[in-house]
Residue, then its C-alpha position, 0 to 999 in steps of 0.5 A: x500500500x505504501x510506495x517504496x522509498x517515499x522519503x528518499x526518491x528525489x523530485x525529477x528534473x522537469x527541465x525537459x518537460x514540454x511547455x504548456x500551450x497558451x489557449x486562453x479561457x474567458x472564464x476567470x476572475x481575480x482571486x478574492x481577499x488577496x489569496x494566493x494558491x496554497x492548493x492544487x486540485x486535480x480533476x478528470x474531464x469526463x469528456x471523450x477527448x481533450x479537444x471536447x474538454x478544451x471547448x467546454x473550458x473555454x466556452x463563456x456560456x459554460x462558465x467553467x475553466x481550469x488553469x491547465x488541461x492535460x491531454x491523453x497524449x501529454x499535450x498541456x494547455x494553459x487556459x488561465x493565468x496562475x495569478x487569476x481565479x479559475x472556475x474549477x472547484x465549485x462549492x466545498x472546502x479544504x482545511x476548514x476554508x471555503x472558496x477553494x477557487x481563490x486558494x488553488x490552481x486547477x488541473x484537468x486531466x483528459x480521462x473519462x472517469x472509467x479508464x486508466x490514466x495514460x502514461x503521457x498524461x501522468x508524465x506531463x502532470x508530474x512535470x507540471x506539478x514539480x514546477x507549480x509546487x516550487x513556484x508557489x511554495x506549495x507543500x505536497x499535501x496541498x495537492x488534493x482531489x476534487x472529491x477531497x474538497x467536495x465529497x458529496x458532489x464529486x468523485x474525480x480523479x477517482x480510484x484509477x488515479x495513481x496517487x502513490x506514483x506522485x507521492x514517490x516523487x514528492x508531488x503528493x502525500x501518502x500515509x506511512x508509519x511515522x518511523x517506517x524506515x526504522x522498521x515500524x509497522x505500516x498503518x494497515x498492519x497496526x492495531x488501533x484501539x476501539x476508540x480510535x476506530x469509532x466513526x467519530x474518531x476517524x472523521x475527526x482525524x480526516x477533518x484534521x487532515x483537511x477534509x470538510x467537517x460538514x459532510x456525512x461520514x459515509x461520503x467522507x469515507x468514500x472520498x478518502x478510500x478512493x484516494x488512499x485505498x482504491x477499490x476498498x469496500x465494506x464498513x469502516x475498519x482498522x486500516x481506515x482508522x490507522x491511515x486516517x490517524x497517520x495523515x492527521x498526525x503528519x499533515x495536520x491543517x490545524x494545531x489541534x490535530x493529534x500529534x501536533 
């Protein structure tokens, strides 16, 4: 479940990555309250082609956009200036704060929601994320799924998206034991207490990590599992609880999180 060498693999050299193609969308505005990007939200397009998604994201009637669109071939289009507010996230929150559009950069990835993500698209995403994280000083845990901030409305980028691959390169976060390199057990091998595995406790840990607090637990668990335990089904279990506690401990969004 845990990518190997998570703490040791360097972020790759992105100098050779093709530069995005400018294709300006009219659908944007100023970031509110002088906000700067602290998050990157990943989406899938749910269209049959990148060109169809590009048309939609640039249609003034649709009133939707993202900062970047990555095609299955690896082509990347830059649609909205990074300093501006694109219209990609919609209602939701992360880390206790709403208006995610003002606090984020949105990246749409050409995928129908049911197929594996193409290798060229993933390679292009890695290059783009490496540049964005460095340029905006965004921590890897600031790279989130659209479903993370809006579990009741959204499911993208879905269980087929390879978060572990990004984490291996320092481009996203991933759960692990706090001292895994010293031989500690991974979260799924731990034995949380009955109190720790109660839904209220797991929900509190997920909120400390960043998930919205005002979402029914079933929707929260589904979004969390889609990202960290793809294809897991059934009731809440000890593995869910251990992973949630690990994330809350190592990546808290507030000083009240466990272990902070």
